[in-house]
N, C-alpha and C positions, 0 to 999 in steps of 0.2 A: 671721892674726897671733895664733896661740895661744901662751900661756905654758905650757910643759911642765915638769913636775918629773921626777925620776928615775923609772924604770919606765914612762914614757909616751913614745911616739915616733910620728912620722908616717912611715909607710912603706907602699908598695903602694897609695897613695891613701887610706889609712885612718888613723884615730887609734887606736893600739894601746896597750893597757894590759897589762902582764905582771907577775903577782904583785904587783899594786898594793894598797896598804892604805888604809883609810878615813882621810880628812882629811890624809894625808901625801902621797899621790900624786894629781895631778889635771891636767886641762887647763883652762885659764882664758882667757877672752877678755873684755876690757872693752868693754861696749856701753853707749852713752849711751841710757838708756830713760826718757823723760819720764814722770813720775808720772801715772797715770790712763789711759795708753794701753794698748790691747790688743795682745798679741803672740802669734804662733803659731810654735811650734818643731816642726820635723819632723826625724827622724833614724832611722837604721837601726842596730840592735844585732846583732852576730854573735859567735860563739865564746864566749858567756857560759856558764860551767859551772853545773851543777846546784847549787842552794843559794847561788849568788852573786847579788848585786844591784848596781845602779848608782843613783847619785843625780844627778839633773839639777837644777841650781839656777839660777834666774833671778829677777829682782826680785819676781815675784809668788808664788813657791812653791818648795818642794822636792818633786820627784816621784821616786818609786822605781820602777825597772824591774827585773823579776825574770825576764825571758825574752827570747830572741832574737826579733827582728821589727821591723816598722816602727811608729813611734809619732808621734802628733801631740798636742801639749800646748798649750792655749790659756789665757791668763789676763791679768789686768790688773796692770800694774806698780804696786807699792805702795812700793818703796824703790829708790834708785839703787844698783845693784850690778853685778857682773860675771856673765857666763854661765859656769857651771862644770860640768864632768863629773868625777865622782869615784866610786870604789867605795863601796858602802853596806854591804859585808860586810867581815869582817876582812882577807881578801885576795881578789883577783879578777883574772881574765885575760879580756879581751874586746876587741872592735873596734867602732868607731863610724864610720859612713859617711853621706854625703849629709845633712850637717847644714845646716839652714836656720833662721834666725830672722828673721821679718818682722813688721812692724807691720801690723795689719789694722784696717779701719774697717767700721763697720756699714753695710750696704747700705741705700739708701733703700727704703722700703716700695714694693712693686709690687702692682698690683691687676689683677684680671681679672674682668670681668662675663661671665656666661654663663647661658644658659637651659638648664635641665635638666628632663627629663620625670620626674616623681616618681610618677606613676600612669598608668593607661591613657590618660586624657585630661586630666591635670593637669600644668601646667608651672609652674616657679618660677624666678625670677631668683636667682642666688647670686653672692656676691662672694668671691673667693679672694684672700687676702693672704699675701705672703711677705716676711718681714723676718728675715734671718739674717746671720751673719758669713761 
């Protein structure tokens, strides 16, 4: 359910920007993002020309992308806003594919106890903790 302005179209399974200009041409999607929740955005950028850049806007930040490739952006929502992709340079031509916006939650800490040999005849118990998104 993208809202598209002029110079932006969906074709060939991609979101395509052609000679799009900053803050005039964009793809927008309203996403209800409760404040304080953590979100992860993944997307692929292709056909971005040298010297051109893209701005990805979501409630937690504006992120600039300056090269083709796969990107993952994670942050905490601080305002209620829409997810928006727009050029960050005066004009840009590029394509966006495989867009995903998901809420992520912190995993519970997991522990592992193990016995390690630290010297020829010395052993110690160690505790390994993993706590990540």
